[in-house]
C-alpha positions in Angstrom: 32.7 2.3 -81.5 29.8 4.7 -81.8 28.0 3.0 -78.9 31.2 3.4 -76.7 31.4 7.2 -77.5 27.7 7.7 -76.8 28.1 5.8 -73.5 31.1 7.9 -72.5 29.2 11.1 -73.3 26.2 10.0 -71.3 28.5 9.1 -68.3 30.1 12.6 -68.5 26.7 14.3 -68.7 25.5 12.3 -65.7 28.6 13.1 -63.7 28.4 16.8 -64.5 24.7 16.8 -63.6 25.3 15.1 -60.3 28.3 17.5 -59.6 26.2 20.6 -60.2 23.3 19.3 -58.1 25.4 18.0 -55.2 27.4 21.2 -54.9 24.3 23.3 -54.9 22.0 24.0 -51.9 18.5 25.0 -50.9 18.9 28.5 -49.5 19.0 31.1 -52.3 18.5 34.4 -50.4 20.3 36.1 -47.6 17.0 36.3 -45.8 16.9 32.5 -45.6 20.6 32.0 -44.8 21.0 34.7 -42.2 17.6 34.9 -40.5 16.7 36.3 -37.0 14.2 34.4 -35.0 12.0 36.0 -32.2 10.6 33.4 -29.8 10.0 35.9 -27.0 7.5 34.8 -24.4 8.9 36.8 -21.6 10.8 40.0 -21.0 14.6 39.9 -21.1 16.3 39.8 -17.8 17.6 43.0 -16.3 21.0 41.9 -14.8 24.2 43.7 -13.9 26.3 40.8 -14.8 26.0 39.0 -18.2 27.3 35.7 -19.4 28.4 34.6 -22.8 29.8 31.3 -24.2 31.6 30.3 -27.4 31.1 26.6 -28.3 31.9 24.6 -31.4 29.3 21.9 -30.8 30.4 19.8 -33.7 26.7 19.2 -34.7 26.4 17.4 -31.4 28.3 14.4 -32.7 30.6 14.1 -29.7 34.0 12.6 -30.4 32.7 11.0 -33.6 33.0 14.3 -35.5 34.6 13.8 -39.0 35.0 10.0 -38.4 33.5 7.3 -40.7 31.4 5.7 -38.0 27.8 4.8 -37.6 25.9 7.3 -35.4 22.5 6.8 -33.7 19.9 9.4 -33.0 20.2 8.5 -29.3 23.7 9.9 -29.4 22.5 13.3 -30.7 19.6 13.4 -28.3 21.9 12.7 -25.3 24.3 15.3 -26.4 21.6 17.9 -26.9 20.2 17.2 -23.4 23.7 17.6 -21.9 24.2 20.9 -23.8 20.9 22.3 -22.4 21.9 21.2 -18.9 25.3 22.9 -19.3 23.7 26.1 -20.4 21.3 26.0 -17.4 24.0 25.1 -14.9 26.1 28.1 -16.0 23.2 30.5 -16.5 24.3 31.3 -20.0 22.5 34.3 -21.6 24.3 34.6 -24.9 25.6 31.7 -27.0 27.9 31.9 -30.0 27.8 28.5 -31.6 29.8 27.0 -34.5 29.2 23.7 -36.4 25.4 23.7 -35.7 23.1 21.8 -38.0 19.9 23.3 -39.3 18.5 20.1 -40.8 21.3 17.8 -42.1 21.2 14.1 -43.0 24.2 13.5 -40.8 22.3 14.6 -37.7 18.9 13.1 -38.5 17.4 16.2 -40.0 17.0 17.9 -36.6 17.1 21.8 -36.6 19.5 22.1 -33.7 19.1 25.9 -33.5 15.3 25.6 -33.1 15.8 22.8 -30.5 18.3 24.9 -28.4 16.3 28.1 -28.6 13.0 26.5 -27.6 14.1 24.0 -25.1 16.6 26.4 -23.6 13.9 29.1 -23.4 16.0 31.7 -25.3 14.0 34.6 -26.7 16.1 35.3 -29.8 18.4 33.5 -32.3 20.2 34.4 -35.5 21.7 31.9 -37.9 24.5 32.1 -40.4 24.5 29.2 -42.9 28.0 28.4 -44.1 27.5 24.9 -45.6 24.5 24.4 -47.8 25.0 21.4 -50.1 22.6 18.8 -51.5 25.2 16.1 -51.1 28.7 16.1 -49.5 30.7 13.0 -50.4 32.6 12.9 -47.1 33.9 10.8 -45.5 35.1 9.4 -48.8 34.5 5.8 -47.8 32.3 3.9 -47.1 29.7 5.7 -49.2 26.8 4.9 -46.9 28.4 7.0 -44.1 28.9 10.1 -46.3 27.3 13.3 -44.9 24.8 13.7 -47.8 22.6 16.8 -47.5 24.2 19.5 -45.3 22.7 22.6 -43.9 25.0 23.8 -41.2 26.8 26.9 -39.9 27.0 29.3 -37.0 24.4 30.8 -34.7 23.9 33.4 -32.0 21.3 32.6 -29.3 20.3 35.3 -26.8 17.9 36.2 -24.0 18.2 39.8 -25.2 16.9 41.2 -28.5 19.0 40.7 -31.6 18.7 43.9 -33.6 20.7 42.9 -36.7 22.6 39.9 -38.1 25.1 40.3 -41.0 27.5 37.9 -42.5 30.8 38.3 -44.3 32.0 35.3 -46.3 35.8 34.9 -46.0 38.2 33.7 -48.7 38.1 30.0 -49.7 41.3 28.0 -49.2 43.8 29.5 -51.6 45.9 26.3 -51.9 43.1 23.8 -52.7 41.6 22.8 -56.1 38.3 24.2 -57.3 36.4 20.9 -56.8 37.5 20.8 -53.2 36.2 24.3 -52.6 33.0 23.6 -54.5 32.0 21.2 -51.7 33.8 22.9 -48.9 32.1 25.1 -46.2 32.3 28.9 -46.2 34.3 30.5 -43.4 32.3 33.3 -41.9 32.3 36.4 -39.7 28.8 36.5 -38.2 28.2 40.0 -36.7 25.1 40.5 -34.6 24.0 43.5 -32.6 22.2 42.8 -29.3 20.3 45.4 -27.2 21.1 45.2 -23.5 18.7 47.5 -21.8 19.2 50.2 -24.4 22.9 49.6 -24.9 24.0 48.0 -28.2 26.5 45.2 -27.9 28.2 44.0 -31.1 29.2 40.3 -31.2 31.5 38.8 -33.9 31.1 35.0 -34.0 33.8 33.4 -36.2 34.8 30.0 -37.4 38.1 30.2 -39.3 40.0 28.0 -41.7 41.3 24.8 -40.1 43.4 23.0 -42.8 45.1 25.7 -44.9 47.5 27.7 -42.8 48.0 30.2 -45.6 44.3 30.9 -45.7 43.9 31.0 -42.0 46.6 33.7 -41.8 44.6 35.8 -44.3 41.4 35.3 -42.2 43.1 36.2 -38.9 44.6 39.4 -40.3 41.2 40.5 -41.6 39.4 39.5 -38.4 41.9 41.5 -36.3 41.5 44.6 -38.5 37.7 44.3 -38.4 37.5 43.9 -34.6 40.1 46.7 -34.0 37.8 49.1 -35.8 34.8 47.9 -33.8 36.3 48.2 -30.3 36.9 51.9 -30.8 33.2 52.5 -31.3 31.6 50.8 -28.4 31.0 47.5 -26.5 32.1 44.6 -28.7 33.0 40.9 -28.3 34.9 38.7 -30.7 34.7 35.0 -30.1 34.6 31.6 -31.8 36.7 28.8 -33.2 39.9 30.5 -34.5 41.5 27.2 -35.4 44.9 28.7 -34.4 46.8 27.4 -31.4 48.0 29.9 -28.8 51.2 27.9 -28.2 54.0 28.2 -28.9 53.5 31.9 -28.6 56.5 32.9 -30.7 54.9 31.1 -33.7 51.2 31.8 -33.0 49.3 34.2 -35.1 47.2 34.9 -32.0 50.0 37.1 -30.5 48.7 40.3 -31.9 45.2 39.7 -30.5 46.8 39.4 -27.0 49.1 42.4 -27.4 46.6 44.9 -28.7 46.1 47.4 -25.8 42.3 47.7 -26.1 41.6 44.0 -26.6 40.6 42.3 -23.4 40.9 38.5 -23.3 38.8 36.0 -21.4 41.7 33.5 -20.8 45.2 35.0 -20.4 48.4 33.6 -21.9 49.7 32.8 -18.5 46.6 30.8 -17.7 47.3 28.7 -20.8 51.0 28.3 -20.3 50.8 27.6 -16.5 47.5 25.8 -16.4 47.1 24.4 -19.9 45.1 21.3 -18.8 42.4 23.6 -17.5 42.3 25.9 -20.5 43.0 23.9 -23.6 39.9 23.5 -25.8 40.7 20.8 -28.3 40.3 17.9 -28.6 37.8 17.5 -25.7 38.8 14.0 -24.7 42.5 14.8 -24.2 42.8 18.6 -24.9 46.3 19.7 -25.9 45.7 23.0 -27.7 43.7 26.2 -27.2 41.9 27.3 -30.4 38.7 28.8 -29.1 38.8 32.3 -27.7 36.9 35.3 -26.4 38.1 38.9 -26.8 36.3 42.1 -25.9 36.6 45.9 -26.0 38.2 46.6 -22.7 37.3 50.3 -22.8 33.6 49.4 -22.7 33.4 46.0 -21.1 34.6 44.8 -17.6 35.3 41.1 -17.4 34.2 39.6 -14.1 35.6 36.1 -14.6 36.1 33.4 -17.3 36.7 29.7 -17.6 37.0 26.8 -19.9 34.2 24.3 -19.2 35.4 20.8 -19.1 32.4 18.8 -17.8 30.7 18.5 -21.1 30.3 14.7 -21.2 32.1 15.0 -24.5 29.0 16.3 -26.4 31.5 17.9 -28.8 35.2 17.5 -29.7 35.7 21.1 -28.5 35.4 22.5 -25.0 33.5 25.8 -24.6 34.8 29.0 -23.2 32.6 31.2 -20.9 32.9 34.8 -19.7 30.9 36.8 -17.3 31.1 40.6 -17.8 29.5 44.0 -17.2 29.0 46.8 -19.6 30.8 50.1 -18.7 29.2 53.5 -19.0 30.4 56.2 -21.4 32.8 57.5 -18.8 34.4 54.2 -18.2 32.4 53.4 -15.0 30.3 50.2 -14.7 26.8 50.6 -16.1 24.8 49.2 -13.2 21.1 48.9 -13.6 
């Protein structure tokens, strides 16, 4: 009997030890988690028209994201090359990325931010780690396909100087147990300030709750209030994976974002209702919903055009949204340089 008790105690201790280790991570300071990288080898472009994209790249896993399947490094390499081609084809100057890995087991330990910044010849980058775990036991089965070590999150990549990069961690799912949340990613607002020829442009890059509707509603309310305060002060862009469908409009929590007078939107509601196949963003293979958005301060930014990019070769399960724009002067006129 004594041996049984001792064995049970040892099993409990071993389990607790693994639990604590697995749910912990490597990055202990904000400096590590939210770093800005300067890789400038050339002067920033002086252009009247700027381009920005929001893209949940799904750690470059294509349509295998969140599936219990074997993946090869060749898959990730091909998707990385297609992403770089896409950025070049569309002359993208500012990237807001979600689900980007910084050295995870599931994506062969590649720092995808470093790869994109260097091979895409981007001068500046800022990361926001939202998932830093020594071992994530997902998918639950089979064990050999579990994610293992995760270092993942969001990032801003830019040809223009990034002056600051701050992160607000949003509330964990309110209707999930503690052990779920201990291994779950943080949902973030990454706020970066970029200098465009002496004018500061504030960018909010978000990735909101996907599975708990109650928690997502809390996130959306907070994001709306935060951006509303920003747009009154100067040029600002809100973009990312909201995980909230635009349709049906009467039930969508995105309504208030579209109805707010000084919020401009890259893709209008009529574009989605009338031309949904061209503007849905998820899932990329057969898109049926729009959950990725770009909004901007219409008092300070003039949108030139926008589109949902569909020719991604399925490098992610999301489709990116792109906007070209100009900054306005203080009197509302376009700031042409």
